Biopython code that builds the backbone (N, CA, C, O; Angstrom):
import numpy as np
from Bio.PDB.StructureBuilder import StructureBuilder

atoms = [
    (1, "MET", "N", (0.555, -1.393, 0.173)),
    (1, "MET", "CA", (0.032, -0.141, -0.005)),
    (1, "MET", "C", (1.162, 0.831, 0.058)),
    (1, "MET", "O", (2.261, 0.587, 0.556)),
    (2, "LEU", "N", (0.690, 2.274, -0.649)),
    (2, "LEU", "CA", (1.050, 2.867, -1.084)),
    (2, "LEU", "C", (0.386, 4.313, -0.038)),
    (2, "LEU", "O", (-0.066, 5.061, -0.906)),
    (3, "TYR", "N", (0.181, 4.882, 1.102)),
    (3, "TYR", "CA", (-0.565, 5.766, 2.149)),
    (3, "TYR", "C", (0.181, 7.112, 1.897)),
    (3, "TYR", "O", (1.403, 7.252, 1.861)),
    (4, "ASP", "N", (-0.782, 8.092, 1.726)),
    (4, "ASP", "CA", (-0.666, 10.030, 1.286)),
    (4, "ASP", "C", (0.633, 10.038, 2.831)),
    (4, "ASP", "O", (0.820, 9.830, 4.029)),
    (5, "TYR", "N", (1.250, 10.514, 1.366)),
    (5, "TYR", "CA", (2.814, 10.596, 2.875)),
    (5, "TYR", "C", (2.371, 12.316, 3.015)),
    (5, "TYR", "O", (3.171, 13.078, 3.557)),
    (6, "MET", "N", (1.384, 12.702, 2.617)),
    (6, "MET", "CA", (0.974, 14.308, 3.859)),
    (6, "MET", "C", (0.313, 13.842, 4.982)),
    (6, "MET", "O", (0.378, 14.624, 5.930)),
    (7, "ALA", "N", (-0.523, 12.454, 5.252)),
    (7, "ALA", "CA", (-0.914, 12.194, 6.559)),
    (7, "ALA", "C", (-0.618, 12.679, 8.052)),
    (7, "ALA", "O", (-0.021, 13.748, 7.923)),
    (8, "GLU", "N", (-0.665, 12.581, 8.506)),
    (8, "GLU", "CA", (0.203, 13.126, 10.226)),
    (8, "GLU", "C", (0.343, 12.080, 10.511)),
    (8, "GLU", "O", (0.940, 12.197, 11.581)),
    (9, "ASP", "N", (0.183, 10.668, 10.268)),
    (9, "ASP", "CA", (1.265, 9.424, 10.943)),
    (9, "ASP", "C", (1.955, 9.080, 9.988)),
    (9, "ASP", "O", (2.464, 7.966, 10.106)),
    (10, "MET", "N", (2.212, 9.758, 8.859)),
    (10, "MET", "CA", (3.849, 9.202, 8.052)),
    (10, "MET", "C", (4.711, 10.101, 7.599)),
    (10, "MET", "O", (5.426, 10.069, 6.597)),
    (11, "LYS", "N", (4.540, 11.175, 8.697)),
    (11, "LYS", "CA", (5.191, 12.047, 9.096)),
    (11, "LYS", "C", (7.113, 11.673, 8.871)),
    (11, "LYS", "O", (7.801, 12.606, 8.455)),
    (12, "ASP", "N", (7.879, 10.157, 9.212)),
    (12, "ASP", "CA", (8.451, 9.691, 9.039)),
    (12, "ASP", "C", (8.743, 8.873, 7.712)),
    (12, "ASP", "O", (9.639, 8.029, 7.680)),
    (13, "GLY", "N", (8.120, 9.100, 6.862)),
    (13, "GLY", "CA", (8.499, 9.031, 5.262)),
    (13, "GLY", "C", (8.254, 7.938, 4.741)),
    (13, "GLY", "O", (8.225, 7.662, 3.541)),
    (14, "ARG", "N", (7.926, 6.767, 6.327)),
    (14, "ARG", "CA", (7.193, 5.404, 5.981)),
    (14, "ARG", "C", (6.180, 5.470, 5.291)),
    (14, "ARG", "O", (5.231, 5.218, 6.034)),
    (15, "ASN", "N", (5.692, 5.751, 3.847)),
    (15, "ASN", "CA", (4.520, 5.594, 3.839)),
    (15, "ASN", "C", (3.881, 4.298, 2.306)),
    (15, "ASN", "O", (2.867, 4.287, 1.608)),
    (16, "LEU", "N", (5.085, 3.420, 2.381)),
    (16, "LEU", "CA", (5.052, 2.177, 1.524)),
    (16, "LEU", "C", (5.165, 1.070, 2.826)),
    (16, "LEU", "O", (5.885, 0.893, 3.809)),
    (17, "MET", "N", (4.655, 0.804, 2.549)),
    (17, "MET", "CA", (4.198, -0.868, 3.170)),
    (17, "MET", "C", (3.293, -1.622, 3.022)),
    (17, "MET", "O", (2.270, -1.243, 2.451)),
    (18, "ARG", "N", (3.432, -2.920, 3.508)),
    (18, "ARG", "CA", (2.644, -4.349, 3.132)),
    (18, "ARG", "C", (2.392, -4.748, 4.535)),
    (18, "ARG", "O", (3.037, -4.887, 5.574)),
    (19, "VAL", "N", (0.651, -4.926, 3.937)),
    (19, "VAL", "CA", (-0.715, -5.154, 4.830)),
    (19, "VAL", "C", (-0.293, -6.856, 3.914)),
    (19, "VAL", "O", (0.290, -7.150, 2.870)),
    (20, "ASP", "N", (-1.320, -8.000, 5.579)),
    (20, "ASP", "CA", (-1.649, -8.975, 4.717)),
    (20, "ASP", "C", (-3.105, -9.196, 4.897)),
    (20, "ASP", "O", (-3.703, -8.539, 5.749)),
    (21, "ALA", "N", (-3.485, -9.732, 4.447)),
    (21, "ALA", "CA", (-4.989, -9.385, 3.989)),
    (21, "ALA", "C", (-6.484, -9.203, 5.164)),
    (21, "ALA", "O", (-7.650, -8.977, 4.838)),
    (22, "ASP", "N", (-5.757, -9.451, 6.940)),
    (22, "ASP", "CA", (-6.408, -8.911, 7.599)),
    (22, "ASP", "C", (-6.234, -7.198, 8.016)),
    (22, "ASP", "O", (-6.983, -6.749, 8.884)),
    (23, "GLY", "N", (-5.495, -6.541, 7.534)),
    (23, "GLY", "CA", (-4.980, -5.150, 7.895)),
    (23, "GLY", "C", (-3.926, -5.121, 8.192)),
    (23, "GLY", "O", (-3.351, -4.042, 8.048)),
    (24, "ASN", "N", (-2.875, -6.709, 8.953)),
    (24, "ASN", "CA", (-1.720, -5.792, 9.652)),
    (24, "ASN", "C", (-0.850, -5.669, 8.540)),
    (24, "ASN", "O", (-0.809, -6.171, 7.417)),
    (25, "ILE", "N", (0.144, -4.487, 9.468)),
    (25, "ILE", "CA", (1.418, -4.395, 8.525)),
    (25, "ILE", "C", (2.175, -5.139, 8.802)),
    (25, "ILE", "O", (2.431, -5.507, 9.948)),
    (26, "LEU", "N", (2.876, -5.649, 7.412)),
    (26, "LEU", "CA", (4.191, -6.563, 7.977)),
    (26, "LEU", "C", (5.274, -6.291, 7.847)),
    (26, "LEU", "O", (6.151, -7.042, 8.273)),
    (27, "TRP", "N", (5.636, -4.817, 7.045)),
    (27, "TRP", "CA", (6.681, -3.913, 6.925)),
    (27, "TRP", "C", (6.389, -2.635, 6.462)),
    (27, "TRP", "O", (5.494, -2.252, 5.709)),
    (28, "LYS", "N", (7.431, -1.934, 7.122)),
    (28, "LYS", "CA", (7.226, -0.283, 6.145)),
    (28, "LYS", "C", (8.747, -0.104, 6.079)),
    (28, "LYS", "O", (9.690, -0.330, 6.837)),
    (29, "ALA", "N", (8.458, 0.773, 3.937)),
    (29, "ALA", "CA", (10.137, 1.321, 3.611)),
    (29, "ALA", "C", (10.576, 1.427, 4.202)),
    (29, "ALA", "O", (9.941, 1.230, 5.238)),
    (30, "LEU", "N", (11.896, 1.783, 4.421)),
    (30, "LEU", "CA", (12.341, 3.206, 5.074)),
    (30, "LEU", "C", (13.167, 3.649, 3.253)),
    (30, "LEU", "O", (13.743, 2.949, 2.419)),
    (31, "PRO", "N", (12.813, 5.128, 3.314)),
    (31, "PRO", "CA", (13.370, 5.683, 1.824)),
    (31, "PRO", "C", (14.636, 6.150, 2.016)),
    (31, "PRO", "O", (14.940, 6.489, 3.160)),
    (32, "PRO", "N", (15.408, 6.237, 1.174)),
    (32, "PRO", "CA", (16.745, 5.866, 0.848)),
    (32, "PRO", "C", (17.357, 7.117, 1.272)),
    (32, "PRO", "O", (18.570, 7.325, 1.305)),
    (33, "ALA", "N", (16.699, 7.704, 1.503)),
    (33, "ALA", "CA", (17.206, 9.836, 2.511)),
    (33, "ALA", "C", (15.916, 10.464, 3.413)),
    (33, "ALA", "O", (14.686, 10.459, 3.357)),
    (34, "THR", "N", (17.204, 11.117, 4.456)),
    (34, "THR", "CA", (16.183, 11.746, 5.474)),
    (34, "THR", "C", (15.500, 12.707, 4.400)),
    (34, "THR", "O", (15.622, 13.058, 3.227)),
    (35, "GLN", "N", (14.638, 12.933, 5.624)),
    (35, "GLN", "CA", (12.875, 13.960, 5.027)),
    (35, "GLN", "C", (12.789, 13.024, 3.141)),
    (35, "GLN", "O", (13.211, 13.325, 2.025)),
    (36, "ASP", "N", (12.233, 12.190, 3.552)),
    (36, "ASP", "CA", (11.909, 11.906, 1.847)),
    (36, "ASP", "C", (10.919, 11.022, 1.955)),
    (36, "ASP", "O", (10.604, 10.847, 3.132)),
    (37, "CYS", "N", (10.352, 10.443, 1.248)),
    (37, "CYS", "CA", (8.960, 10.030, 1.157)),
    (37, "CYS", "C", (8.556, 9.480, 0.062)),
    (37, "CYS", "O", (8.476, 10.164, -0.958)),
    (38, "PHE", "N", (8.167, 7.917, 0.062)),
    (38, "PHE", "CA", (7.227, 7.608, -1.507)),
    (38, "PHE", "C", (6.227, 8.458, -1.923)),
    (38, "PHE", "O", (5.413, 9.227, -1.413)),
    (39, "THR", "N", (6.681, 7.915, -3.449)),
    (39, "THR", "CA", (5.396, 8.989, -4.322)),
    (39, "THR", "C", (4.741, 8.014, -4.970)),
    (39, "THR", "O", (3.515, 7.912, -4.931)),
    (40, "GLY", "N", (5.584, 7.147, -5.678)),
    (40, "GLY", "CA", (4.871, 6.076, -6.427)),
    (40, "GLY", "C", (5.253, 5.077, -6.450)),
    (40, "GLY", "O", (6.266, 4.918, -5.770)),
    (41, "MET", "N", (4.712, 3.830, -7.212)),
    (41, "MET", "CA", (5.319, 2.492, -6.929)),
    (41, "MET", "C", (4.666, 1.114, -8.438)),
    (41, "MET", "O", (3.526, 1.122, -8.904)),
    (42, "ASP", "N", (5.614, 0.288, -8.788)),
    (42, "ASP", "CA", (5.140, -0.231, -9.710)),
    (42, "ASP", "C", (5.453, -1.660, -9.149)),
    (42, "ASP", "O", (6.334, -2.136, -8.433)),
    (43, "TRP", "N", (4.532, -2.049, -9.683)),
    (43, "TRP", "CA", (4.560, -3.989, -9.651)),
    (43, "TRP", "C", (4.317, -4.538, -11.305)),
    (43, "TRP", "O", (3.513, -4.392, -12.225)),
    (44, "ASP", "N", (5.161, -5.019, -11.097)),
    (44, "ASP", "CA", (5.314, -6.256, -12.148)),
    (44, "ASP", "C", (5.008, -7.179, -12.823)),
    (44, "ASP", "O", (4.945, -7.426, -14.027)),
    (45, "GLY", "N", (4.655, -8.109, -11.104)),
    (45, "GLY", "CA", (4.120, -9.359, -11.060)),
    (45, "GLY", "C", (5.763, -10.071, -10.481)),
    (45, "GLY", "O", (5.883, -11.273, -10.243)),
    (46, "GLU", "N", (6.994, -8.997, -10.322)),
    (46, "GLU", "CA", (7.320, -10.080, -9.721)),
    (46, "GLU", "C", (8.283, -8.841, -8.910)),
    (46, "GLU", "O", (8.482, -9.299, -7.785)),
    (47, "THR", "N", (8.891, -7.604, -9.010)),
    (47, "THR", "CA", (9.177, -6.562, -8.940)),
    (47, "THR", "C", (8.641, -5.797, -8.253)),
    (47, "THR", "O", (7.560, -5.477, -8.747)),
    (48, "LEU", "N", (8.938, -5.086, -6.884)),
    (48, "LEU", "CA", (8.528, -3.895, -6.616)),
    (48, "LEU", "C", (9.082, -2.462, -6.713)),
    (48, "LEU", "O", (9.751, -1.970, -5.804)),
    (49, "THR", "N", (8.807, -1.876, -7.741)),
    (49, "THR", "CA", (10.018, -0.213, -7.131)),
    (49, "THR", "C", (9.691, 0.728, -6.965)),
    (49, "THR", "O", (8.528, 0.765, -7.366)),
    (50, "ALA", "N", (9.932, 1.505, -6.647)),
    (50, "ALA", "CA", (8.895, 2.631, -5.736)),
    (50, "ALA", "C", (10.043, 4.092, -6.102)),
    (50, "ALA", "O", (11.274, 4.085, -6.092)),
    (51, "ASN", "N", (9.254, 5.059, -6.354)),
    (51, "ASN", "CA", (10.060, 6.303, -6.653)),
    (51, "ASN", "C", (9.785, 7.181, -5.589)),
    (51, "ASN", "O", (8.637, 7.428, -5.219)),
    (52, "THR", "N", (11.037, 7.772, -4.966)),
    (52, "THR", "CA", (10.781, 8.984, -4.094)),
    (52, "THR", "C", (10.363, 10.298, -4.310)),
    (52, "THR", "O", (9.940, 10.614, -5.422)),
    (53, "TRP", "N", (10.444, 11.359, -3.112)),
    (53, "TRP", "CA", (10.538, 12.896, -3.009)),
    (53, "TRP", "C", (11.965, 13.007, -3.596)),
    (53, "TRP", "O", (12.003, 13.938, -4.401)),
    (54, "SER", "N", (12.839, 12.541, -3.500)),
    (54, "SER", "CA", (14.293, 12.790, -3.643)),
    (54, "SER", "C", (14.775, 12.523, -4.976)),
    (54, "SER", "O", (15.966, 12.684, -5.241)),
    (55, "CYS", "N", (13.918, 12.119, -5.860)),
    (55, "CYS", "CA", (13.836, 11.321, -6.744)),
    (55, "CYS", "C", (14.573, 10.456, -7.392)),
    (55, "CYS", "O", (14.892, 10.424, -8.581)),
    (56, "TYR", "N", (14.962, 9.359, -6.026)),
    (56, "TYR", "CA", (15.546, 7.655, -6.445)),
    (56, "TYR", "C", (14.602, 6.697, -6.699)),
    (56, "TYR", "O", (13.667, 6.740, -5.898)),
    (57, "ARG", "N", (14.551, 6.147, -7.242)),
    (57, "ARG", "CA", (13.837, 5.092, -8.192)),
    (57, "ARG", "C", (14.448, 3.730, -7.489)),
    (57, "ARG", "O", (15.505, 3.275, -7.925)),
    (58, "VAL", "N", (13.713, 3.039, -6.312)),
    (58, "VAL", "CA", (14.626, 2.011, -5.447)),
    (58, "VAL", "C", (13.567, 0.858, -5.678)),
    (58, "VAL", "O", (12.352, 1.030, -5.770)),
    (59, "SER", "N", (14.138, -0.166, -5.743)),
    (59, "SER", "CA", (14.052, -2.095, -5.481)),
    (59, "SER", "C", (13.088, -1.959, -3.833)),
    (59, "SER", "O", (13.390, -1.159, -2.947)),
    (60, "VAL", "N", (12.342, -2.592, -3.788)),
    (60, "VAL", "CA", (12.100, -2.745, -2.393)),
    (60, "VAL", "C", (11.653, -4.274, -2.300)),
    (60, "VAL", "O", (10.579, -4.572, -2.823)),
    (61, "ASP", "N", (12.353, -5.191, -1.713)),
    (61, "ASP", "CA", (12.183, -6.306, -1.066)),
    (61, "ASP", "C", (10.758, -6.742, -0.489)),
    (61, "ASP", "O", (10.154, -6.162, 0.413)),
    (62, "LEU", "N", (10.382, -7.761, -1.114)),
    (62, "LEU", "CA", (8.968, -8.303, -0.388)),
    (62, "LEU", "C", (8.674, -8.691, 0.498)),
    (62, "LEU", "O", (7.513, -8.590, 0.894)),
    (63, "GLN", "N", (9.837, -9.429, 1.315)),
    (63, "GLN", "CA", (10.162, -10.440, 2.312)),
    (63, "GLN", "C", (10.095, -9.131, 3.551)),
    (63, "GLN", "O", (9.431, -9.302, 4.574)),
    (64, "ASN", "N", (10.654, -8.193, 3.370)),
    (64, "ASN", "CA", (11.026, -7.459, 4.355)),
    (64, "ASN", "C", (11.152, -5.773, 4.237)),
    (64, "ASN", "O", (11.513, -5.237, 5.285)),
    (65, "GLY", "N", (10.920, -4.943, 3.179)),
    (65, "GLY", "CA", (11.125, -4.315, 2.634)),
    (65, "GLY", "C", (12.313, -3.377, 2.967)),
    (65, "GLY", "O", (12.364, -2.257, 3.474)),
    (66, "ASP", "N", (13.092, -4.093, 2.579)),
    (66, "ASP", "CA", (14.512, -3.729, 3.010)),
    (66, "ASP", "C", (14.502, -2.434, 0.772)),
    (66, "ASP", "O", (13.677, -2.399, -0.141)),
    (67, "VAL", "N", (15.488, -1.931, 0.926)),
    (67, "VAL", "CA", (15.341, -0.837, 0.445)),
    (67, "VAL", "C", (16.305, -0.956, -0.542)),
    (67, "VAL", "O", (17.248, -0.546, 0.135)),
    (68, "THR", "N", (16.969, -1.289, -2.005)),
    (68, "THR", "CA", (17.875, -0.594, -2.907)),
    (68, "THR", "C", (17.242, -0.077, -4.254)),
    (68, "THR", "O", (16.302, -0.317, -5.011)),
    (69, "VAL", "N", (18.721, 1.099, -4.052)),
    (69, "VAL", "CA", (18.622, 2.204, -4.575)),
    (69, "VAL", "C", (18.708, 1.856, -5.711)),
    (69, "VAL", "O", (19.546, 0.954, -5.729)),
    (70, "LEU", "N", (18.155, 2.123, -7.164)),
    (70, "LEU", "CA", (18.886, 1.198, -8.294)),
    (70, "LEU", "C", (18.947, 2.760, -9.438)),
    (70, "LEU", "O", (19.689, 2.596, -10.406)),
    (71, "PHE", "N", (18.595, 3.460, -9.398)),
    (71, "PHE", "CA", (19.515, 4.462, -9.666)),
    (71, "PHE", "C", (18.624, 6.020, -9.158)),
    (71, "PHE", "O", (17.410, 6.030, -8.950)),
    (72, "PHE", "N", (19.396, 7.080, -9.047)),
    (72, "PHE", "CA", (18.612, 8.723, -9.363)),
    (72, "PHE", "C", (18.258, 9.767, -10.588)),
    (72, "PHE", "O", (19.198, 10.135, -11.291)),
    (73, "THR", "N", (17.310, 10.116, -10.786)),
    (73, "THR", "CA", (16.196, 9.870, -11.747)),
    (73, "THR", "C", (16.201, 11.581, -11.813)),
    (73, "THR", "O", (15.346, 11.969, -12.609)),
    (74, "LYS", "N", (16.863, 12.552, -11.250)),
    (74, "LYS", "CA", (16.939, 14.236, -11.620)),
    (74, "LYS", "C", (17.652, 14.456, -12.336)),
    (74, "LYS", "O", (17.820, 15.619, -12.702)),
]
sb = StructureBuilder()
sb.init_structure("model")
sb.init_model(0)
sb.init_chain("A")
sb.init_seg("    ")
for serial, (resi, resn, name, xyz) in enumerate(atoms, 1):
    if name == "N":
        sb.init_residue(resn, " ", resi, " ")
    sb.init_atom(name, np.array(xyz, "f"), 0.0, 1.0, " ", f" {name:<3s}", serial, name[0])
structure = sb.get_structure()
């Protein structure tokens, strides 16, 4: 799920998360830069990638939410 990064409870930038069928949060991804947040995501059936406010394109591990920077897009 990608939550609104402007929401009060998302001020830490961890607005990209995986939830189970019951709505329990399994993990929250940590953006690669301080004072950053996720602005979009893509799922191609195998890989989850996301963009951040600070112009990073990242890959997100589905098992634990670890983020790997793919490239800087600016």
